[in-house]
C-alpha positions as CSV (number, residue, x, y, z in Angstrom):
1,M,-11.1,-77.7,49.3
2,D,-8.8,-78.9,52.3
3,D,-6.5,-76.8,55.1
4,D,-3.4,-77.7,53.0
5,V,-4.2,-75.2,50.8
6,K,-5.9,-72.2,50.7
7,V,-8.1,-70.8,48.2
8,E,-8.9,-66.9,48.0
9,R,-10.7,-64.6,46.4
10,R,-9.0,-61.1,45.8
11,G,-11.5,-59.2,43.3
12,A,-11.0,-61.2,39.7
13,V,-7.8,-63.0,41.0
14,R,-8.4,-66.9,42.1
15,W,-5.8,-67.5,44.7
16,L,-4.2,-70.6,45.7
17,T,-1.3,-70.8,47.9
18,I,-0.5,-74.2,49.1
19,N,-0.1,-74.2,52.9
20,R,2.1,-76.1,54.4
21,E,4.6,-73.9,55.5
22,E,6.2,-76.2,58.2
23,R,6.9,-78.6,54.8
24,R,8.3,-76.0,53.4
25,N,5.1,-77.1,51.1
26,A,5.9,-79.5,50.5
27,I,3.5,-81.5,47.6
28,N,1.9,-84.4,48.7
29,Q,-1.2,-86.2,46.4
30,Q,-3.8,-83.8,48.4
31,V,-2.0,-80.3,47.6
32,L,-2.0,-82.2,44.1
33,A,-6.1,-82.5,44.1
34,S,-7.2,-79.1,46.2
35,L,-4.4,-77.4,43.6
36,A,-6.7,-79.3,40.1
37,Q,-10.2,-78.4,41.8
38,G,-9.0,-75.3,42.9
39,I,-8.5,-74.1,38.9
40,R,-11.2,-76.4,37.9
41,D,-13.5,-73.7,40.3
42,A,-11.7,-70.3,39.3
43,Q,-12.2,-71.7,35.4
44,A,-15.5,-71.9,35.9
45,D,-16.2,-68.5,37.3
46,R,-16.8,-66.1,34.4
47,E,-15.9,-63.6,36.5
48,A,-12.4,-64.6,37.3
49,R,-9.7,-63.2,35.1
50,A,-6.5,-65.4,36.2
51,I,-5.0,-67.5,39.0
52,V,-2.2,-66.5,41.2
53,L,-0.2,-69.4,42.7
54,T,2.1,-69.9,45.4
55,G,3.7,-70.6,48.7
56,A,3.2,-70.0,52.4
57,G,5.5,-68.0,53.8
58,D,8.9,-66.4,52.4
59,K,11.3,-69.1,52.1
60,V,9.4,-71.2,50.1
61,F,7.4,-72.1,47.7
62,S,7.1,-75.4,47.5
63,A,10.1,-78.2,47.9
64,G,8.9,-80.7,46.0
65,A,7.9,-84.0,46.4
66,D,7.2,-85.1,50.6
67,L,9.9,-87.6,51.2
68,K,9.1,-87.8,55.3
69,P,8.9,-92.0,56.1
70,G,5.4,-91.9,56.5
71,A,4.5,-88.6,54.4
72,A,0.7,-88.6,54.0
73,G,-0.5,-88.6,50.3
74,D,3.5,-89.6,49.5
75,P,3.1,-88.6,45.7
76,F,5.5,-91.6,44.9
77,Q,3.2,-94.2,45.3
78,F,0.7,-95.5,42.7
79,D,-2.6,-96.7,42.6
80,P,-2.6,-99.4,40.2
81,S,-6.1,-99.0,40.0
82,Q,-6.1,-95.5,38.5
83,P,-5.2,-94.1,34.8
84,Q,-3.0,-91.4,36.2
85,H,-1.5,-90.0,38.8
86,P,-2.2,-86.9,40.6
87,L,1.1,-84.5,39.2
88,I,-0.4,-85.6,36.0
89,E,-4.3,-85.1,36.2
90,L,-3.1,-81.6,37.9
91,F,-0.9,-80.8,34.7
92,K,-3.6,-81.8,32.0
93,V,-5.8,-79.0,34.3
94,M,-3.5,-76.7,33.8
95,E,-2.9,-77.4,30.5
96,A,-6.8,-76.7,29.5
97,C,-6.9,-73.7,31.5
98,N,-7.6,-70.6,29.8
99,L,-7.2,-68.3,32.2
100,P,-3.5,-67.4,32.6
101,I,-1.6,-69.1,35.4
102,I,0.8,-67.3,36.7
103,A,3.2,-67.5,39.6
104,R,4.8,-66.5,42.1
105,V,7.5,-68.0,43.5
106,N,7.9,-66.8,47.3
107,G,11.1,-69.0,47.8
108,H,12.5,-72.0,47.5
109,A,11.0,-74.0,44.0
110,L,12.6,-77.4,43.6
111,G,12.3,-80.6,42.4
112,G,8.0,-81.0,42.0
113,G,7.7,-77.3,42.7
114,F,10.0,-76.3,39.7
115,G,7.5,-78.1,37.8
116,L,5.0,-76.3,38.9
117,V,6.3,-72.7,38.2
118,C,7.7,-74.2,34.9
119,A,3.5,-75.4,34.2
120,C,2.3,-71.6,34.3
121,D,2.4,-69.4,31.8
122,L,3.9,-66.8,34.1
123,A,6.4,-66.8,36.9
124,V,7.3,-63.8,38.8
125,A,10.5,-64.5,41.4
126,V,12.0,-63.1,44.6
127,E,15.4,-63.1,42.6
128,E,17.3,-65.0,45.8
129,A,14.9,-68.4,44.9
130,R,16.5,-71.4,44.2
131,L,14.6,-73.2,40.5
132,G,16.2,-76.8,40.2
133,T,15.6,-80.5,40.1
134,P,17.7,-82.2,43.2
135,E,16.1,-85.0,42.2
136,V,19.5,-87.5,41.8
137,R,20.1,-86.3,44.6
138,V,17.8,-88.5,46.5
139,G,18.1,-91.6,43.6
140,V,15.6,-90.6,41.2
141,F,15.2,-87.9,37.9
142,P,12.7,-85.6,37.4
143,A,10.5,-86.9,35.0
144,M,6.4,-86.4,35.5
145,I,7.8,-82.6,35.4
146,L,10.3,-83.4,32.2
147,P,7.9,-82.4,30.2
148,Y,7.2,-78.9,31.2
149,L,10.9,-78.3,32.4
150,L,11.9,-78.9,28.5
151,R,9.8,-76.6,27.1
152,V,10.3,-73.5,29.0
153,V,13.8,-74.3,30.5
154,P,17.3,-74.0,27.6
155,R,18.7,-77.5,26.8
156,R,21.8,-77.8,28.4
157,V,21.4,-75.6,31.6
158,L,18.3,-78.1,31.9
159,L,20.8,-81.4,31.1
160,E,23.1,-79.5,34.2
161,M,20.2,-79.5,36.4
162,C,19.0,-82.7,36.0
163,I,22.1,-84.1,35.7
164,T,24.5,-82.9,38.8
165,G,21.0,-81.3,40.7
166,E,23.1,-77.7,41.4
167,P,19.8,-75.4,41.4
168,I,20.3,-71.9,39.8
169,T,19.1,-68.3,41.0
170,A,15.6,-67.1,40.1
171,K,17.3,-64.1,39.3
172,Q,19.0,-66.3,36.6
173,G,16.1,-67.5,35.7
174,A,15.1,-63.9,35.1
175,L,18.3,-63.7,32.8
176,L,17.7,-67.6,30.8
177,H,13.2,-66.3,30.3
178,I,12.3,-69.1,32.8
179,V,11.0,-66.6,35.0
180,N,9.0,-63.3,34.3
181,A,10.7,-61.1,36.1
182,A,12.7,-61.7,39.9
183,V,13.1,-58.6,42.2
184,A,13.8,-58.0,45.5
185,P,11.1,-59.9,48.4
186,D,9.8,-56.2,49.1
187,Q,8.8,-55.8,45.7
188,L,7.1,-60.1,44.6
189,D,3.8,-58.2,45.1
190,L,4.4,-54.7,43.5
191,K,5.8,-56.4,40.5
192,L,2.9,-58.8,40.3
193,S,0.1,-56.2,40.9
194,Q,1.3,-54.4,37.8
195,L,1.7,-57.8,36.3
196,L,-2.5,-59.0,36.8
197,E,-3.1,-55.2,36.3
198,R,-2.6,-54.9,32.7
199,I,-4.0,-59.1,32.2
200,E,-7.4,-57.2,33.0
201,L,-7.0,-54.2,30.8
202,G,-7.3,-56.9,27.6
203,S,-10.5,-58.5,27.0
204,P,-11.3,-61.4,28.8
205,S,-12.4,-63.3,26.0
206,A,-9.2,-62.4,23.6
207,I,-7.3,-63.8,26.5
208,R,-9.0,-67.1,26.8
209,L,-9.3,-68.7,23.1
210,G,-5.8,-66.4,22.7
211,K,-4.0,-69.1,25.7
212,H,-6.4,-72.1,23.8
213,G,-5.1,-71.5,20.5
214,F,-1.6,-71.3,22.0
215,H,-1.7,-74.5,23.9
216,A,-3.5,-76.7,21.0
217,V,-0.6,-74.8,17.6
218,Q,2.7,-75.6,20.4
219,D,2.9,-78.8,18.9
220,M,1.5,-78.8,15.7
221,T,2.9,-78.5,12.3
222,I,3.4,-74.9,10.6
223,A,0.8,-75.8,7.9
224,Q,-1.4,-77.3,10.8
225,A,-0.9,-74.6,12.6
226,L,-1.3,-71.8,10.3
227,E,-4.5,-73.7,9.4
228,F,-6.0,-73.2,13.0
229,M,-4.7,-69.9,13.9
230,Q,-6.6,-68.4,11.0
231,M,-10.4,-70.5,12.3
232,L,-9.4,-69.1,15.7
233,L,-8.8,-66.0,14.0
234,Q,-12.2,-65.6,12.9
235,Q,-14.4,-66.7,16.0
236,I,-11.9,-64.6,18.5
237,A,-13.9,-61.8,15.6
238,R,-16.7,-62.3,16.2
239,T,-16.9,-62.2,19.9
240,E,-18.6,-59.7,21.6
241,D,-15.3,-58.5,22.9
242,A,-14.1,-57.8,19.5
243,R,-16.6,-55.7,18.7
244,E,-16.5,-53.5,21.7
245,G,-12.2,-52.9,21.4
246,M,-13.0,-51.9,17.6
247,R,-15.2,-49.1,18.4
248,A,-13.2,-48.1,22.1
249,F,-10.0,-48.2,19.5
250,N,-12.3,-45.5,17.0
251,E,-13.8,-43.9,19.9
252,R,-10.9,-43.3,21.8
253,R,-11.5,-44.3,25.0
254,P,-11.0,-47.5,27.5
255,A,-12.8,-51.0,26.1
256,R,-15.9,-52.1,28.3
257,W,-15.0,-56.0,28.5
258,S,-18.3,-58.2,28.2
259,G,-15.9,-61.2,27.9
260,R,-18.3,-62.2,25.6
């Protein structure tokens, strides 16, 4: 892992922090590769329960692609010998991750930074953080992040954001369900902690298999999804966690999860 992404383990939670505060936590190829590796490492850790993705400082989550002339690892530069862009590789890693990924939006999330927020499973934000896609104002379009924006942002809101480049606040985003909560800056970590505590109350195996199923069925037809989910439920019901959960419910005690 490089210095541009700080990796921490806080109890059962892996924290990944884009650590380029002097560059407004802008994204380059090294940041993308390090985030992808951090998520892979967290998923390989059987004790991990969640991943938090955030930015250094208290002003910017990420301003998106590093557009400064001569920026190392310019994310708009493509290697024609490679089958896919590092951002697409990161998105695929996030999509395959069965741990909940929570965006801690500590400040503005613009362009690719907003794409990262939308690719996370959950998001809590400071209410005045700006969320937006200003790419048209530098002559491009939010193409690679668009698949995730379409899944999270209402269509007409998204079209206005993409066509005009105008951002919205996280407070507005909460009303539109783009983020799960928007709070005052001094309440951000409290809100995040409350969310993580609730996640840790649940069965690790149920969350892991459930998130896998959620991602699998989102592009299926209804008929395909029903067939898939009835089989998945049988798999979940055979886990140690499911048996323990039933025992704990009937014995009226907290469950002791094994994650198996």
